[in-house]
C-alpha positions as CSV (number, residue, x, y, z in Angstrom):
1,M,-19.4,19.3,-6.8
2,T,-21.6,16.3,-7.2
3,W,-20.1,12.8,-7.0
4,N,-22.0,9.6,-6.9
5,V,-20.3,7.8,-4.1
6,E,-21.9,4.4,-4.8
7,I,-20.9,4.4,-8.5
8,G,-17.4,5.5,-7.4
9,K,-17.1,2.5,-5.1
10,Q,-18.4,0.1,-7.7
11,I,-15.8,1.4,-10.3
12,S,-13.1,1.0,-7.6
13,M,-14.2,-2.7,-7.3
14,V,-13.9,-3.1,-11.0
15,I,-10.5,-1.6,-11.0
16,L,-9.4,-4.1,-8.3
17,V,-10.6,-7.0,-10.3
18,I,-8.8,-5.7,-13.4
19,M,-5.6,-5.3,-11.4
20,M,-5.8,-8.8,-10.0
21,I,-6.3,-10.2,-13.5
22,L,-3.3,-8.2,-14.7
23,I,-1.2,-9.5,-11.9
24,I,-2.2,-13.1,-12.8
25,I,-1.4,-12.4,-16.5
26,K,2.0,-10.9,-15.7
27,Y,3.0,-13.2,-12.9
28,R,5.9,-14.7,-14.9
29,K,7.5,-11.3,-15.2
30,I,7.2,-10.6,-11.5
31,E,10.3,-11.4,-9.5
32,K,9.9,-13.4,-6.3
33,V,10.8,-10.5,-4.1
34,N,7.8,-8.6,-5.5
35,F,5.4,-11.3,-4.3
36,F,5.6,-9.8,-0.8
37,F,4.0,-6.6,-2.1
38,F,1.5,-8.4,-4.3
39,A,0.5,-10.7,-1.4
40,G,-0.4,-7.6,0.6
41,Y,-2.0,-5.9,-2.4
42,I,-4.2,-8.9,-3.2
43,L,-5.1,-9.3,0.4
44,L,-6.1,-5.7,0.6
45,S,-8.0,-5.9,-2.7
46,L,-9.9,-9.0,-1.6
47,T,-10.7,-7.4,1.8
48,D,-12.1,-4.3,0.1
49,F,-14.1,-6.4,-2.3
50,F,-15.5,-8.8,0.2
51,F,-16.3,-6.3,2.9
52,Y,-17.9,-3.8,0.5
53,Y,-20.5,-6.4,-0.6
54,Y,-20.7,-8.0,2.8
55,H,-21.7,-4.6,4.3
56,K,-24.2,-3.9,1.5
57,L,-25.9,-7.3,2.1
58,T,-25.9,-7.4,5.9
59,S,-25.3,-3.7,7.0
60,L,-23.1,-5.1,9.7
61,S,-19.8,-3.4,10.7
62,T,-16.6,-4.8,9.3
63,E,-14.2,-2.5,11.1
64,R,-12.7,-5.2,13.3
65,F,-11.8,-7.5,10.5
66,Y,-10.7,-4.7,8.2
67,T,-8.3,-3.4,10.9
68,I,-6.7,-6.8,11.3
69,C,-6.3,-7.2,7.5
70,I,-4.9,-3.7,7.0
71,T,-2.3,-4.4,9.8
72,I,-1.2,-7.6,8.0
73,V,-1.0,-5.7,4.7
74,F,1.3,-3.0,6.2
75,F,3.5,-5.7,7.7
76,L,3.8,-7.4,4.3
77,Y,4.7,-4.0,2.7
78,L,7.4,-3.3,5.3
79,L,8.7,-6.9,4.8
80,Y,8.8,-6.3,1.1
81,Y,11.1,-3.3,1.5
82,M,13.2,-5.3,3.9
83,K,13.8,-7.9,1.1
84,L,14.4,-5.2,-1.5
85,L,17.2,-3.4,0.4
86,S,20.7,-4.9,-0.2
87,A,23.0,-2.5,1.7
88,Q,23.5,-3.8,5.2
89,V,23.1,-0.3,6.8
90,L,19.8,0.2,5.1
91,K,18.6,-3.4,6.0
92,K,19.4,-2.6,9.6
93,I,17.4,0.6,9.5
94,Q,14.5,-1.3,7.8
95,F,14.6,-4.0,10.5
96,F,14.4,-1.2,13.1
97,I,11.3,0.1,11.3
98,L,9.7,-3.3,11.4
99,V,10.4,-3.5,15.2
100,C,8.8,0.0,15.6
101,F,5.8,-1.3,13.7
102,V,5.3,-4.2,16.1
103,L,6.0,-2.1,19.2
104,S,3.6,0.6,18.1
105,I,0.8,-2.0,17.7
106,L,1.6,-3.5,21.1
107,A,1.8,0.0,22.7
108,M,-1.5,1.1,21.2
109,S,-3.2,-2.2,22.1
110,Y,-2.1,-1.7,25.7
111,V,-3.4,1.9,25.7
112,D,-6.6,1.1,23.8
113,K,-7.9,-2.3,24.8
114,S,-10.5,-2.2,22.0
115,L,-8.0,-1.1,19.3
116,F,-9.0,-3.9,16.9
117,E,-12.7,-3.4,17.5
118,H,-12.7,-0.2,15.4
119,F,-10.7,1.5,12.7
120,S,-7.9,3.5,14.3
121,F,-6.7,6.5,12.2
122,N,-3.8,7.0,14.7
123,M,-2.5,3.5,13.9
124,L,-3.0,4.2,10.2
125,Y,-1.0,7.4,10.4
126,I,1.9,5.6,12.2
127,N,1.8,2.8,9.6
128,I,1.9,5.2,6.7
129,L,4.8,7.1,8.3
130,L,6.8,3.9,8.7
131,L,6.0,2.8,5.2
132,T,7.1,6.2,3.8
133,F,10.4,5.9,5.6
134,S,10.8,2.4,4.0
135,I,10.1,3.7,0.6
136,L,12.5,6.6,1.0
137,L,15.2,4.1,2.0
138,F,14.5,2.1,-1.1
139,L,14.5,5.1,-3.4
140,Y,17.8,6.2,-1.9
141,Q,19.3,2.8,-2.7
142,T,17.8,2.8,-6.2
143,F,19.1,6.3,-7.1
144,N,22.6,5.3,-5.9
145,S,22.7,2.1,-8.0
146,D,22.9,1.2,-11.7
147,K,19.1,0.5,-11.6
148,I,18.7,4.2,-12.2
149,F,19.6,3.6,-15.8
150,E,16.7,1.3,-16.3
151,I,14.3,2.8,-13.9
152,K,11.5,2.5,-16.5
153,N,11.7,-1.3,-16.4
154,Y,12.1,-1.6,-12.6
155,L,8.8,-2.7,-11.1
156,P,9.6,-1.9,-7.4
157,F,10.1,1.8,-8.4
158,W,6.7,2.0,-9.9
159,I,5.2,0.2,-6.9
160,S,6.9,2.7,-4.6
161,V,5.7,5.7,-6.5
162,G,2.1,4.3,-6.5
163,L,2.2,3.7,-2.8
164,L,3.7,7.1,-2.0
165,I,1.0,8.9,-4.0
166,F,-1.8,7.0,-2.5
167,Y,-0.8,6.9,1.2
168,I,0.7,10.4,1.4
169,G,-2.3,11.7,-0.5
170,I,-4.9,10.2,1.9
171,I,-3.3,11.7,5.0
172,P,-4.8,15.2,4.6
173,I,-8.2,14.0,3.3
174,F,-8.4,11.6,6.3
175,Y,-7.3,14.4,8.7
176,F,-9.9,16.8,7.4
177,R,-12.6,14.1,6.8
178,T,-15.0,15.8,9.2
179,S,-14.5,19.2,7.5
180,V,-15.1,18.3,3.9
181,S,-18.3,17.1,2.2
182,Q,-18.8,13.4,1.6
183,D,-18.7,13.9,-2.2
184,I,-15.2,15.5,-2.1
185,Y,-13.9,13.0,0.5
186,F,-14.9,10.0,-1.6
187,F,-13.9,11.6,-4.9
188,I,-10.4,12.3,-3.7
189,L,-10.1,8.7,-2.4
190,F,-11.3,7.4,-5.7
191,L,-8.9,9.6,-7.6
192,L,-5.9,8.6,-5.5
193,N,-6.8,4.9,-5.8
194,L,-7.1,5.2,-9.6
195,I,-3.8,7.0,-10.0
196,S,-2.0,4.6,-7.8
197,N,-3.3,1.6,-9.6
198,I,-2.5,3.1,-13.0
199,I,1.1,3.6,-11.9
200,I,1.4,0.1,-10.7
201,A,-0.2,-1.2,-13.9
202,I,2.4,0.7,-16.0
203,G,5.1,-0.9,-13.9
204,L,3.6,-4.4,-14.6
205,F,3.6,-3.7,-18.4
206,W,7.1,-2.3,-18.5
207,T,8.9,-4.5,-16.0
208,K,11.8,-6.7,-17.1
209,Q,13.8,-9.3,-15.2
210,D,16.4,-7.7,-13.0
211,K,19.9,-8.3,-14.1
212,I,21.7,-5.5,-12.3
213,K,22.8,-6.1,-8.7
214,Q,25.5,-3.5,-8.2
215,V,24.9,-0.9,-5.6
216,R,27.2,2.1,-5.0
217,F,27.7,3.4,-1.4
C-alpha cells in the first residue's frame, strides 16, 4: 500500500478548517452544554493546525505544548459529559472519573518528572479509557430516556459516536505503531479522523433544540 503521508496531513488540515467553519455556521443550533465539547474540539483543531505548520517551518519539537493542550482537551471532554448527565448517580460516577483523571496526571507527573516534555502514550491510553467510560454512561442515560425517539436529531449522540470511533480506533494502531509501516499507520489515522468528523458533521446538520428532559431510571 502506498499512501502519501504529507498529502494526507494537508487534507486533514482542510477538514479541520471546514469543520470549524461548519461549527460557526451552525452555532445557533448548538445548545450551551455542547460548547464544552466544541471548546475542546476547536482547541485540538487549532493545536493540530498550528503545530503542523510550525514544525514544517522550524523543524522544532512541539511535543511539550501538544501534550499540555491534549490534556486540557480531555478535561473539557470529561467536563462535557459531566454536564450532559442528569441522573444523580451517573453524575457522581462522572465526578469520580474526573477525579481519577486529575489523580492519574498527578501520579504520572510524580513518577515521570518529564511527563510534559514528551508525548506520553500511557497517559493517552488512560485518558481514552476514562473518556470511553464517560461516553458509555451518557449512552446508558440516553437509551433509557425519551431522547431515544429522536436520536437522529440529538447532537451529543453523534458527538459520542464520533469520539468512540476515533479514540477506540487509534488504540490498536498506536499500540502497534512500531510494527506497521508508516503508510498504513498514517492512512488509518487519516481514515479514523475523516469518519469521526463526518459523523460529527452529520450531527451538526441534523441537530434540533432539545425539548425532552425526562429520563427513566
